[in-house]
Backbone as a chain_set.jsonl record, in Angstrom:
{"seq": "MAYKIVASQCTGCSACEPECPNEAIFEKSGIFYIKPEKCTECIGFFDEAQCVAVCPVDDTCVIDNSYPRYSA", "coords": {"N": [[110.931, 53.483, 34.44], [107.457, 53.139, 33.299], [104.464, 53.044, 35.544], [101.976, 50.245, 34.809], [98.559, 49.178, 34.317], [97.229, 46.367, 35.282], [95.311, 44.45, 33.465], [93.296, 42.339, 33.483], [92.958, 42.419, 36.588], [91.777, 44.653, 36.845], [89.195, 46.449, 38.438], [87.816, 48.448, 37.702], [87.076, 50.583, 39.019], [87.783, 53.14, 39.159], [89.47, 55.022, 41.392], [92.049, 55.527, 41.084], [92.306, 57.252, 38.609], [91.763, 59.674, 39.309], [93.749, 60.646, 40.396], [96.284, 60.916, 39.646], [99.052, 62.702, 38.792], [99.793, 63.151, 36.335], [97.587, 63.044, 34.56], [97.992, 60.267, 33.326], [96.443, 58.398, 33.303], [93.586, 56.802, 32.32], [90.327, 55.548, 30.612], [88.651, 52.48, 29.042], [86.452, 50.92, 27.939], [85.507, 50.038, 30.715], [87.728, 49.316, 31.778], [90.614, 50.339, 33.411], [93.958, 52.415, 32.141], [97.131, 52.886, 31.557], [99.144, 55.7, 30.069], [102.417, 55.201, 29.077], [104.142, 57.224, 28.3], [103.322, 59.194, 29.469], [103.624, 58.774, 32.13], [105.319, 59.339, 35.163], [106.016, 57.725, 36.975], [104.924, 59.027, 39.503], [107.001, 60.807, 40.182], [108.771, 63.73, 41.987], [106.17, 64.501, 42.377], [104.98, 63.087, 44.317], [105.75, 60.871, 47.126], [105.433, 58.264, 46.266], [104.06, 56.172, 44.157], [100.724, 57.383, 42.95], [98.56, 55.52, 41.898], [99.392, 53.318, 42.882], [98.857, 53.044, 45.242], [96.159, 53.986, 45.856], [94.707, 51.871, 44.614], [92.594, 49.348, 44.914], [92.676, 46.417, 45.112], [95.759, 44.587, 45.292], [98.768, 44.528, 43.763], [98.063, 45.158, 41.264], [98.613, 47.576, 39.759], [101.361, 48.089, 38.674], [105.296, 48.085, 37.807], [105.951, 48.582, 34.607], [108.666, 47.31, 32.859], [109.086, 47.214, 30.365], [109.739, 49.833, 29.75], [111.785, 52.694, 29.781], [113.255, 53.876, 32.791], [111.974, 57.06, 34.074], [113.072, 59.973, 34.181], [113.483, 62.995, 36.002]], "CA": [[109.765, 52.969, 33.635], [106.626, 53.693, 33.694], [103.326, 51.814, 35.662], [100.992, 49.601, 33.948], [97.601, 48.808, 35.038], [97.167, 44.735, 34.979], [93.783, 44.707, 32.941], [92.561, 41.276, 34.259], [92.926, 42.987, 37.721], [91.197, 46.043, 37.314], [87.97, 46.179, 38.762], [87.109, 49.579, 37.138], [86.857, 51.22, 40.769], [88.116, 54.862, 39.304], [90.404, 55.476, 42.033], [93.091, 55.992, 40.636], [92.167, 58.038, 37.431], [91.753, 61.476, 39.736], [94.928, 61.037, 41.673], [97.325, 60.529, 38.965], [99.244, 63.767, 38.67], [99.968, 63.597, 34.721], [96.635, 62.802, 33.365], [98.302, 59.352, 32.214], [95.266, 57.18, 33.299], [92.245, 56.836, 31.175], [89.486, 54.356, 30.885], [88.53, 52.326, 27.937], [85.359, 49.618, 28.417], [85.112, 49.711, 31.898], [88.898, 48.92, 32.464], [91.725, 51.612, 33.337], [94.92, 51.655, 31.629], [98.179, 54.044, 31.738], [99.729, 55.858, 28.974], [103.641, 54.863, 29.236], [104.452, 58.28, 27.874], [102.828, 60.26, 30.158], [103.613, 58.119, 33.678], [106.631, 59.636, 35.865], [106.052, 57.168, 38.382], [104.887, 60.326, 40.33], [108.426, 61.373, 40.882], [108.279, 64.687, 41.474], [105.05, 65.022, 42.365], [104.677, 62.241, 45.747], [106.817, 59.713, 47.381], [104.837, 56.692, 45.853], [102.673, 56.248, 42.783], [99.325, 57.28, 43.593], [98.374, 54.521, 41.389], [99.553, 51.875, 43.517], [98.631, 53.874, 46.486], [94.703, 53.999, 45.879], [94.255, 50.583, 44.11], [92.26, 48.481, 46.503], [93.315, 45.281, 44.538], [97.286, 44.483, 45.458], [99.447, 44.021, 42.755], [97.196, 45.324, 40.098], [99.546, 48.89, 39.124], [102.896, 47.465, 38.449], [106.195, 48.531, 37.053], [105.928, 48.439, 33.274], [109.961, 47.134, 32.689], [109.3, 47.741, 28.833], [109.871, 51.17, 29.447], [112.691, 53.414, 30.418], [113.201, 54.752, 34.121], [111.561, 58.232, 34.219], [114.283, 60.738, 35.122], [113.123, 64.544, 36.077]], "C": [[108.816, 53.721, 34.161], [105.656, 52.574, 34.446], [102.829, 51.565, 34.942], [100.069, 49.327, 35.172], [97.253, 47.025, 34.467], [95.527, 44.815, 34.697], [93.059, 43.594, 33.449], [92.563, 41.458, 35.887], [91.983, 43.876, 38.185], [89.54, 45.727, 37.476], [87.128, 47.318, 38.07], [86.738, 50.554, 37.999], [86.859, 52.976, 40.129], [88.821, 55.329, 39.853], [91.713, 55.802, 41.65], [93.613, 57.043, 39.589], [92.451, 59.787, 38.016], [93.185, 61.563, 40.051], [95.999, 60.956, 40.835], [97.501, 62.598, 38.387], [99.72, 64.358, 36.821], [98.824, 63.111, 33.802], [96.815, 61.531, 32.705], [97.582, 58.17, 32.361], [93.958, 57.127, 32.342], [91.655, 55.351, 31.215], [88.706, 54.031, 29.657], [87.529, 51.06, 28.637], [85.536, 48.998, 29.596], [86.791, 49.274, 32.699], [89.766, 50.445, 32.359], [92.958, 51.285, 32.787], [95.794, 53.043, 31.891], [98.849, 54.254, 30.73], [101.095, 55.799, 29.59], [104.304, 56.323, 29.001], [103.957, 59.251, 28.529], [103.363, 60.032, 31.939], [104.904, 58.73, 33.92], [106.671, 58.885, 36.807], [105.444, 58.307, 39.759], [106.073, 61.032, 41.188], [108.335, 63.086, 40.887], [107.074, 65.758, 42.306], [104.742, 64.108, 44.331], [105.881, 61.429, 45.913], [106.555, 58.334, 46.837], [104.07, 56.876, 44.786], [101.242, 56.043, 43.278], [98.497, 56.137, 42.999], [98.121, 53.666, 42.238], [99.144, 52.247, 45.185], [97.006, 53.818, 47.017], [94.092, 52.644, 45.734], [93.623, 49.867, 45.356], [92.596, 47.004, 45.936], [95.179, 45.404, 44.531], [97.5, 44.003, 44.042], [98.829, 44.224, 41.101], [97.997, 46.7, 39.101], [100.923, 48.142, 39.722], [104.004, 48.433, 37.429], [106.195, 47.872, 35.574], [107.439, 48.268, 32.877], [110.14, 47.355, 31.232], [109.76, 48.728, 28.52], [111.033, 51.78, 30.165], [112.179, 53.902, 31.901], [112.798, 56.204, 33.77], [112.885, 58.836, 35.082], [113.726, 62.242, 34.914], [114.351, 65.417, 35.322]], "O": [[108.907, 54.59, 35.028], [105.83, 51.385, 34.18], [102.84, 52.35, 33.994], [100.344, 49.245, 36.369], [97.082, 46.712, 33.288], [94.685, 45.162, 35.525], [91.989, 43.936, 33.952], [92.101, 40.489, 36.489], [91.479, 44.001, 39.301], [88.857, 44.962, 36.796], [85.92, 47.178, 37.882], [85.983, 51.429, 37.574], [86.105, 53.852, 40.553], [89.285, 56.31, 39.272], [92.301, 56.621, 42.356], [94.726, 57.566, 39.535], [93.035, 60.725, 37.473], [93.749, 62.65, 39.932], [97.008, 60.907, 41.539], [96.69, 63.396, 37.916], [99.883, 65.477, 36.334], [98.964, 62.83, 32.612], [96.146, 61.313, 31.695], [97.859, 57.114, 31.793], [93.906, 58.065, 31.547], [92.189, 54.328, 31.643], [88.098, 54.946, 29.102], [87.831, 50.418, 29.643], [85.694, 47.784, 29.728], [86.945, 49.0, 33.889], [89.624, 51.353, 31.54], [93.288, 50.099, 32.797], [95.291, 54.077, 32.331], [99.328, 53.256, 30.193], [101.14, 56.328, 30.7], [105.227, 56.489, 29.799], [104.208, 60.366, 28.072], [103.445, 60.937, 32.769], [105.692, 58.717, 32.974], [107.415, 59.251, 37.717], [105.74, 58.081, 40.932], [106.111, 61.557, 42.3], [107.883, 63.682, 39.909], [107.02, 66.94, 42.647], [104.34, 64.733, 45.312], [106.8, 61.301, 45.104], [107.354, 57.405, 46.949], [103.42, 57.912, 44.646], [100.71, 55.058, 43.788], [97.604, 55.766, 43.762], [97.005, 53.206, 42.482], [99.264, 51.451, 46.116], [96.647, 53.662, 48.184], [93.188, 52.235, 46.464], [94.071, 49.843, 46.503], [92.858, 46.34, 46.938], [95.768, 46.227, 43.83], [96.746, 43.33, 43.339], [99.111, 43.586, 40.087], [97.909, 46.721, 37.873], [101.29, 47.799, 40.846], [103.665, 49.243, 36.566], [106.44, 46.672, 35.45], [107.756, 49.349, 32.38], [111.258, 47.668, 30.822], [110.215, 48.928, 27.393], [111.252, 51.297, 31.276], [111.023, 54.234, 32.163], [113.571, 56.606, 32.901], [113.464, 58.445, 36.096], [113.537, 62.666, 33.774], [114.287, 66.644, 35.258]]}, "num_chains": 1, "name": "protein.A"}
């Protein structure tokens, strides 16, 4: 599964973008999004997803169940 950013909760703070080891996060019109095909849930890089760790708004970066689980 990949993570996704709940657009209605995103403040546009950009804290997540530089933390993503896969460059999967991008900004469009002041809101940040995650490219699911590039998201590895930070597996192999960190113990927890960095977008979740740095986001100042709880439950904004969440698992997107519409994508299969990443396997290293």
